[in-house]
Residue, then its C-alpha position, 0 to 999 in steps of 0.5 A: f884806544a878801547s871803544y869806550y874811550g873818547d872825547h869828553m870822558v871822565l877818568q877816575q880821580k885820585p886816590s886811584g889811578a885811571v886805567v887806560w888801554g887800547h889796541g895796537e900792533l903786536g910787540a909795538m911800544v905805545t906812548l901815552t901823553l896827558s897834556g893840560a889845556s895849554g899843551l903842557v905835558i902833565m904825564e907820560k907813560s909807555a906800554q907794550v902791545k901784547g898778545p894774543s888780543g893785541t892790547w896795551t894797558t897802563v895806569l895813570d898816576p892819581m890825578d886831582r879832580g878837574g880838567p880839561y886834558a888831552l890824552t894822546a896815544e902814539q905808536g910809531l908814526e900813528n897817534v890818536t888824541l882824545r880831548d876835553i877829558y876830566f878827572g872825577d868819579v866814575w859810576l857804572c849804572s846797570g840793570q833792566s828796564n827801570m834803569a833803562m828808562t830815559v829822562l824823556q820818560v820820567a815825571n817832569a821830563s821837560q824840566e829835567l831835559a831843559a836843565a841838562a845844559r847846566y851840568p856840562h861836567v857830568r858826562v854820559f856814556a851808554a853801551a848798546p845792548a849786546r849778548s855773547s856766549v863768550e867773554l868779550e874784550d871790547l864792546e861790540q857797539i855803543d849807543l852813546p859815546w862819551s858826551i856832554p849832556t843835552a836834552e837830545n842825548l838824555g831823552h833819545g827815546n823810550f828805554t834807550y838812552f840815557s838812563a834817568v836813574c843814572w843821570l839824576l844820581g850823577r847830577s845829584l852827586f855833582e851838586a853834592l861833591g862839586t867833582p866831575i862825574g862820569l856815568v856809564e850806562v849798561a842796561w837791558g830791559g826784561t833781563p834776569i840777574e843770571a844773564w848779568s852773572s859770570r860763571r863763577v856766580l852761577q857756580a857759587c849758587g848752584l845754577p846751570e851755566d850752559t846756554g841750554r835747558r837744564e831742569g830738575p831739582q838742584i840743592s846746593l850751598c850758596c857760598n856767596l864768594k867768600a862770604a857767609l854760607c846759606f842753604v838754598p832751596p831746591l831749584n826746579i826752573a829751566l833757564s832758557s835763551s828764549t824770550s817770554p810773553h811776560q813784559h818783565l822777562s822780555g830780554p835775553q835770559t841765557p846765563s852770562v850772555l850780558w856779563n860776557a858782552m856788556i860787563h866783561p869789556l869794561l873790567n879795565m875801567t877804574l870805578r868809584g861806584v855801581a848803581w843797580y836797578q834789577g829784579e823784576a825779571n827774577t820775580l818769574l825766574n829763580t826768585d828764591q835763589y836771589n838771596c844768593t845770586f845778588p850778593a854773589l854778583i856784587a862780590d864777583w863784580r867787585w873782585a873782577f873790577h878790582t883785578g881788571s883795573a890792576g887794583q885801582t878799583e877798590p876791593r869793596l867797590p860801593f854798590g847801591f841798588v833800588q829795591l823793587s817798586t810795585y806792579r799790580r794793585g791787589s795782587a795776592d802774588d808775593s813774588f815781589a815781596r820775596l824778591r825785595w827781601h832777597q835783595t837784602a840777603d834776607l836781612g832786611v837792611v843793608p849794608n849787612a854782613r853778607m852785603p858790606s859797603t852796599f846801600m839801598a833805595v826803598a821804592m815800594d811807596l813810589g808806585d805809578e798805576h797810570s804810568p803810560y809804560g805800565s805800572i811796573h815802570p813808575r815815573d818818579k825816578q827823582n825820589v829813587a835817585h835822591r834815596l840812592l844819593l843819601g846812601a852813596m854819600a853815607v857809604a861811598y863818601g863816608d858821611k857818617g852823620l847822614v841818615f840814609q835809610g828808613p827805620f827798621p825793627t830791632r826787637a818785638v815783645l809779646e804781651v800774651t795776656r793782653g794779646l799785644l805785640n810791641v815792635t821797637y824800631s831803630q829810629e823815631l817814627i812818623w805814622r803817615q797812613r793811619d788807616a793802613q794795615g801793613f803788619e801781619v803775624c804768623c798765627s799757627s801751630q806750625a811754621s810751615p805752612c803759615q797762616w798770616l793774619l792782619a795785626p791792626v795797629l793800636a798805637v804808634g809811639s816815638r819808636t814803638v808800634t803796638l799791634a793787636l793779636s785778637g785774631c790769633r788764638t794759637l802761637v805767634l811764630g812770625l811777623r812781617y810788614a809791607w809783604a805785598e806786591w803793592p803794599c802802600e799808596y804813593l808816598a804814603c806807606p804807614l811808617y817813615n822816619s823824620q827824613g821822609l824815608p820809608a820803613p823797608p819791608f821785613l819778614 
């Protein structure tokens, strides 16, 4: 079997068929047998070992959820058996250090770790950090083989394994669905999206593909791999394989090296969904390319997993992500705000036309200034996971009546003579932080550069916010909300909906 197969694993349940593959003697026939707990043969498949990689691949018939099963591969007189296998839903969790933070590091860690034993049907696996200049067929190393969760393997150490966001999401999915859940963690702190991107993504977004330095302006079209076109601003940032003194650019930055070593080896897996928490590194690198690179990565991973799994992973693989939280209180730098906006392909909410079948957990109200791991690593991962769960249930599992995102403006109307701006939202509003001033207007005779002025909130109706424009004596050319590195206090942004979900930032 390939290195990521093992006892205790979860394989994808129906309607998809789980892909199973491994290594063998070139030209030999491998027989794969799935057996029930009593030894009764449920299914038998055969596959030939083919070159040049010496691998065999087969697709199991779609299976109902449940187990345990045993899976045996035989080649001549040799055989390998994997035991205690369940069929359920398999989720891939990837990103940088906020995804890599272990259950040991989060709020209420001792209680969370103690609860692990109650979830034996949520199985966990973690690939070891690795990089490669070429696409690999198998993982070079594994940090955590497929395992039943325990306090030890969920809290192995800081930023090692197992991912708190991934675990809390998977545990919640199990509680909501009652189906076994397989969680695959593939994360590395301080890494930009370019390292997780294939050459196809880099080409689509006009980024350098080689591993050396390449400088100078590059103007191109963001083609988003068959989706909407967008113009990309000039790029004048060197991509380098070196590490950075910035704490959120500490991992490998070389284009494609993590795609090659950590994602490409998994493409044969049949997946149910992806959870992604990354972006802090790109507040320092190619920030204004992220409106291309992120949608392009999503589209490319979907195509690659669909193709690699012989069509078993659905072509619009559900893809959830966490919008950036906070970093430095009072910072005037707007790179975090820009990155949050670019995470939505500059449309504010998802799913949208450029990012179909996606869902987002807003996290800008979960800041943790006193986190022992630095303020860029908030410890409240429970709210993050809950917001991801809502999106997963709505987008991946089709719960149409579920409210899974906060209110977003649908229109803004100027009352010029009264000096007011009325902003209408998509949902009923809860005004939590009445003294907070999160709105700003572009008050200028020209759009660039823009003079942004605070627009005080005069009133909040059930779906309308009325803003004062007393400070603006010229044209109002734009409106933005929560446009700051640290835009609001813990669980106290100005606007929420009745379900407690914050209104996302917008421009």
